C-alpha positions in Angstrom: 142.1 12.6 97.3 137.8 13.8 97.8 139.0 16.2 100.4 141.5 18.2 98.4 138.9 18.0 95.2 136.3 19.7 97.7 138.3 22.2 98.9 139.5 22.8 95.3 136.0 22.9 94.1 135.2 25.3 97.0 137.6 27.8 96.2 137.1 27.7 92.6 133.1 28.5 93.1 133.7 31.5 95.9 136.4 32.8 93.1 133.9 32.7 90.2 130.8 33.9 92.3 133.0 36.9 94.0 132.3 36.4 97.9 133.2 39.2 99.4 134.2 39.6 102.8 135.6 42.4 105.5 139.4 42.4 105.4 141.9 44.7 106.8 142.2 48.1 105.3 138.3 48.1 103.8 137.6 51.5 104.8 139.3 55.0 106.2 140.3 57.6 107.1 141.7 55.4 109.7 141.6 56.0 112.9 138.2 58.1 112.3 134.9 58.4 113.9 131.6 59.6 111.7 128.0 60.8 112.5 125.9 59.1 110.3 122.1 60.2 110.9 119.0 60.9 108.3 115.5 59.7 108.2 114.6 56.4 107.0 111.7 54.8 105.9 110.8 51.3 107.4 108.6 48.7 106.4 107.6 45.2 107.6 104.3 45.1 108.8 102.9 48.9 109.8 102.9 51.5 106.8 104.6 54.6 106.6 106.9 54.8 109.1 110.0 57.0 109.2 112.2 57.4 111.7 115.2 59.6 112.2 118.0 57.0 112.8 121.5 58.1 114.2 124.5 56.4 114.5 128.3 56.9 115.1 130.6 54.9 112.5 134.0 54.2 113.8 137.1 53.2 111.4 139.8 51.2 113.5 143.5 51.8 112.5 142.9 48.6 110.5 140.1 50.1 108.4 137.1 48.1 109.9 133.9 49.7 110.3 131.3 49.4 113.1 128.2 51.3 113.7 127.8 52.5 117.2 125.2 54.0 119.7 122.5 53.5 116.9 119.5 55.3 118.1 116.1 55.5 116.5 113.9 58.7 117.1 110.4 60.1 116.1 109.5 60.8 113.2 106.8 58.5 113.4 105.4 58.3 117.2 106.4 54.3 117.0 110.2 55.1 116.5 112.5 54.3 119.6 109.8 52.3 121.5 107.8 50.3 119.4 110.6 50.5 116.4 113.9 50.3 117.7 117.1 48.9 117.7 118.0 45.7 119.5 121.3 45.9 119.6 123.4 49.4 118.9 126.5 47.9 117.4 126.0 47.5 113.8 129.3 45.8 111.5 129.6 47.3 108.0 131.1 45.3 105.0 132.6 46.3 102.2 130.9 44.6 99.1 132.2 46.5 96.1 134.2 49.5 95.0 134.0 52.3 92.3 135.0 55.4 91.8 134.2 57.5 94.8 131.3 55.2 95.7 130.9 51.4 97.0 128.4 48.9 97.9 128.1 48.3 101.4 125.8 46.3 103.7 125.3 46.3 107.6 124.7 43.7 110.0 121.3 44.8 111.6 119.1 43.8 114.8 115.8 46.0 114.7 112.6 45.8 116.5 109.7 46.3 113.8 106.4 46.3 116.0 105.0 42.9 116.6 108.5 41.6 114.5 112.2 41.4 113.7 114.6 42.4 111.2 117.5 40.6 111.8 120.7 39.9 109.3 122.5 41.4 106.8 121.0 45.0 105.5 121.3 45.0 101.3 122.2 46.9 99.3 123.3 50.0 100.3 125.6 52.7 98.7 128.1 54.6 100.1 129.0 57.9 98.4 132.5 60.5 98.9 134.2 62.7 96.7 133.4 63.4 93.9 129.9 61.8 94.4 129.5 63.7 97.4 128.3 64.7 99.8 129.3 61.6 101.8 126.2 59.5 102.5 124.7 56.2 102.7 121.9 55.4 100.6 119.7 52.7 100.3 120.0 51.4 96.5 117.5 51.8 96.2 115.3 49.7 98.6 117.5 48.0 100.9 116.2 44.3 102.6 116.8 42.7 105.7 115.1 39.1 106.7 112.4 39.4 109.4 110.2 37.6 111.3 107.3 37.3 110.2 108.3 38.7 106.7 111.3 40.5 105.4 111.9 44.1 106.1 112.7 47.0 103.5 114.5 50.3 104.2 114.4 53.4 101.9 116.3 56.6 102.7 119.7 58.1 103.2 122.2 58.9 105.8 124.3 61.8 105.9 127.9 61.5 106.8 129.9 64.0 108.9 133.6 63.7 110.3 133.4 64.2 114.5 135.8 64.1 117.4 138.8 65.5 115.3 138.5 63.4 112.5 139.6 65.0 109.4 138.2 63.4 105.7 135.1 61.1 104.8 134.0 57.8 105.3 135.2 56.2 102.4 136.6 52.9 100.9 140.0 52.4 100.5 
């Protein structure tokens, strides 16, 4: 009986607080491939660093989105060497959806000079349709856990279809 009460309480709490999770058919156009790129300001311990960030976003037929081939290149002389992705595949999660926009987050892993930034980067906004052009923006500043301190990200990635994909990167 106690176990059933704990399970029921957990389900009620998750419903009450609106726990979001990635599930099938979160993203469209599926399947599809997009290029997201732009300058992002990155701050943990070195101020004034802006890197040109590029990634390929792949949406599977099931509507699951992942950023692949993530690269950092100069903007700043430290980008791509001292400040660089530790992993080049970052899952993208749907957090909320509105009309032609929605909240997303990404699981990132970045070498940030003497520290690291690893975990869920949020809040981010995805825009499409009437709120276009198609882009991902920090909302207004995105944060991710870091060592020795949390990391802050600001900026916009412009999103364009590639590889024969027609349509925008958007939510279902």
